[in-house]
N, C-alpha and C positions, 0 to 999 in steps of 0.2 A: 325446182320450188313451185312452179306453176302445177304441176302433176300432183304435188303434195296438197296444194290447196284445193284442186278439183276433188281429190280422194276425200279430203276432209269434209268438203260440202256435201258429197254424194252420200256420205255416211251419217249426216246430221238431218234430222227431221225440219222441214221447213213450216214455221208456224206464223201465228199472226205477229209476233213481235218482230220476226225478221221482215215480214211485209211492212210493218210500220216503220223499221229502221230504214229500209230501202226508199220508202215513200218520203220521210223526212230528209234524208240525204238528197235526194232528187230535188225537192223544193229548195233546200239550202243552196245547193249548186245553181239552180236556176236563178234564184234571187242575186246571188253573187255575181252570176254573168250579166244580169241586168244593170247592176251597179257599175260594174267595169266597162261596160258596152261603150265604145266611142271615147274612152278616156285614155290619158297618158298612163294610168295604172295598169291597164291591160298590156301594153307594151312592155313595161317593167316586169309584170308577172310572167310573161312569155320568156324574158331574158333570164329570170330566175329558174325557170324550168330546163331551159337550154343548158344553164350551168349544172343542175342536178343530173341531167341526162349525160353530160360530159364527165361528171364525177363518176357515174356508174359504169360507164364505158371504160374509163381508165383505171378501175379497180385492179388489185393484184390477181384476182381470180377470173379475170376477163383476158380475151385474146389480145386486146389492145392494152397492154399494161404500161402506161406512162407514169413512172413513180413520182417524178417532181411535179408534173402537172397535177396528178391526183392529190398530192400533198398540199399544193397552193389552192386547188378548188375546195379542198376540205377546210382551209381557213377561211376562205370567201363565205362558205355556206355556214360556217360558224357564227358570223356576224350578220349574215342575211336577216335573220328575225329582226334585229333592231334597225336595220337599214329599211325594211319593209314597213315597220311603224312609222318612220320618219316620211317616207315617200308616199304611204297611203293614209296619211292623216285625215286628209280631206274626205276621202272614201269611206274610211272608218267611221268619221263623225256623222256623214250622211247616213250610213247604214244604221248607226245607233239611233239617229233622229227618227229614221223610219220605223225601227223597231218600237219606239216610243209612241209613235203615231197610230200604230195599229195594236198596241197593247191594251189589254182590259184594266191594266193597273193605271191607265192614265186618270189623273185627279180632276181634270177640267177639260171641257170641249168648248173652245173658243169658236164663236160662230160669227160669220159675216152674212148679213140679211140681204135679200134682193134690193132693198132700199139703199143700203150702203153701197152695193156694187154699182147701182145706177148713178149715185152720187159721184163715185170714182170715175166712171165712164164719162159721164157728162163734163166733168172737169177737164178730163184728159182730152176730149174732143175739142172744147173750147180753147185750151191752152194750145193745142196744135194749129187752130186756126188764127190764133193771135199772131201778128207779124213780128213781136218781140217776146223774149221769155223762154218758155220751154219749161221741164220740171222732170223730177224723178221720185216716183212714189214707190216705197217698198212696203209690201204686206207680209207680216210674220204669218208662219203656219205654227207648227208646234215647237219649234226652236226660237226662243226669244232672242233678241239683239241688244243686251244691256250695254255693251262697250259702245257701239255705234250710237246709241240713245244718249249716253252720257256725253258724247262728242257734240251734240247738238244742243237745242233750247227745249225744254220739256214744255209740253202744252197740255196734253190729257183734254181732248175736246171731242165732242161728237164729230163724225164724218159727214161734211157737208160740202156742196159745190163751192159756195161762196168762201169758205175757210181756205179750201186748197187754191182757189183763184187768187186770194189775197197774199197767201204765202209766197206764191210764185210770181207776184207782181215785181217787174224789173224796179231795182232801187229799193226794195223791201229788205229790211235787215234780215229776214229769214230766207231770202230768195236763193242764195247759193247753197248746195247741198241737197240732202234728200229728206223727204217726209217719210217718217216710219209709222205705220198703221199696224196695230195689234190689239186684241181683245175687243174689237168693235170700237176703237178709239183712235184718235190721231195722237200718237204718244209724243212725238218730239218733230221738230223741224230743224233744218240747216244742219244736218248730220253728215259726218264723213264716213265713207265707206271705202273698203280696200278695193284697189283698182287691179284689174288682171294685167298680168306681165305676158301674155301670150303673143309672141313675135309674129305668129301667123294671122293675127287678127287684122282686117283690113284698115288702112289709114283713114278711111271715111268715117269712121266711128271716132265721136268725141269723147270727152271725159265722162259724160253721163252714161254713154253705152258700155264703157270700159269698167265703170263702177258697178253698173248693174250686173255684168257678166262676173266681175271678180266676187261680189257679195253672193250671188246665188249659187256660184260654184263652191263656195266654202260653207254656207249657211242654207238652212232649209226655208227659203223665203222666195217669194214672187216679186218681181220688179216691174214697173211700168215706166218707160222712158218715152218722154215727149221731146222731140227734136225741134229747136227753133230754127235751124237753117233749112231742114227738108220739110218741115211742117208734117211730120209723120209720127206715128205711135207704134212702138214695138214692145213687146213683152219679153221678159227674161226669166228663165227658171233652169236650174241645175247648170249654169253656166252657158246656157245657149239661148241666142236672140232668136224671136220669132220673125216672120215676114211682117211687112207693114200692116197694121190693123185699122179697120174703121170702127165705129161704135158697136155693131153687132158683133164683129169677130172678136173685138176687145172683150165684151161680154162672155162670149163663149169661151175665151181664153181663161180668164178669171174664173168661171164656173168650173171648168175642167181641172184647173190646177189648184184651186182651193178645196175642191172636194164637194160632195152633196150635203154633208153634214156642216159645212161652213157656209152654205148658202140658203140658210133656212128662209122661208117666205114670211116668218113672223118677225116682229120686232123684238129686239133683246137689249135691255138695260139703257133705253133711251137713246140707242145708236142711231135712229132715224130722226132724231129731233134737230132743232136748231143748235149751232155751237153754243156751249155755255162757257167756252174760254178761249181767248184768241190771243 
C-alpha cells in the first residue's frame, strides 16, 4: 500500500494546490493540538487511536489475526463518532467559538476600553483589601452567556468601580453569585455559574474559584475571582486559574485574554460614564 502511494505521488506533478492543501492541513492539525493540549480530551483521543491501531493489527490480512477481538473492536469503532461528540462537546464548542472570533463574518466587535478595565481592576483590588466580601466577575468574549444571565438579576449598567463595590457589599441582595459583563456593560448580577467537578482540584479553592473554572472551561469567557479568605485575586480562562495577581498583573491578564481589539483606548457607548442603572 505504501509503495503504491509513493509511486502514485512520484508520478503526479506537485503544484500550488498541493502546497496549499498541505499548508491548510498543517494549520488545522496545529490548532487542534492547541485545543486539546492539557485537556482530558487529548487522553481520550489517544485511547481512540490505540483502538484503531488494535483494530488494524488484528485484521484478517495481518499476522496477528484475532477474529473475535477484531469484530468487537469494529463494533466499538462504529459507535466511536457518537461517543467523541459527547466527550468532546466542550472542546468542540470552544473551537467553534474561536472560529467565530477570527472570522471575517463576525457581525459585531464588542470592545472593552482601558477605562473599563481600570474600573474592574480598581474594584477587584479594593474588594481584595476589604476584610469581608469577595467577588466573582465574568467578562464575555464573543460567546454570550444568556442562560447564566437569566439566572441572575438584569442590570444593564455602565462599568464603574462604585457599582461593583455596591454589588459585592455583604448583605446586599446581589452579593451572592457572579457579575457578568458584556458589550461594555454590566449585564447582570447574582448569577449562578456551572461548578467544576474536577476531583484533582485543591480543596483550598472555594465555590467562587470552582465556578470560575467550571464556566471558563465550557464557555469563551474570562473570570476574575476575589477571595475574601486569602484576600487575593486570581484570573480564570479556559478552565485554568492564574497565580495571585496584583493591580498591574491583573490589568496585563485582562489585556492579554480580552485581546487588543477589546481594549481600545477610546470610549465606546458611554461605557466610561457613571452607572445609569443600579
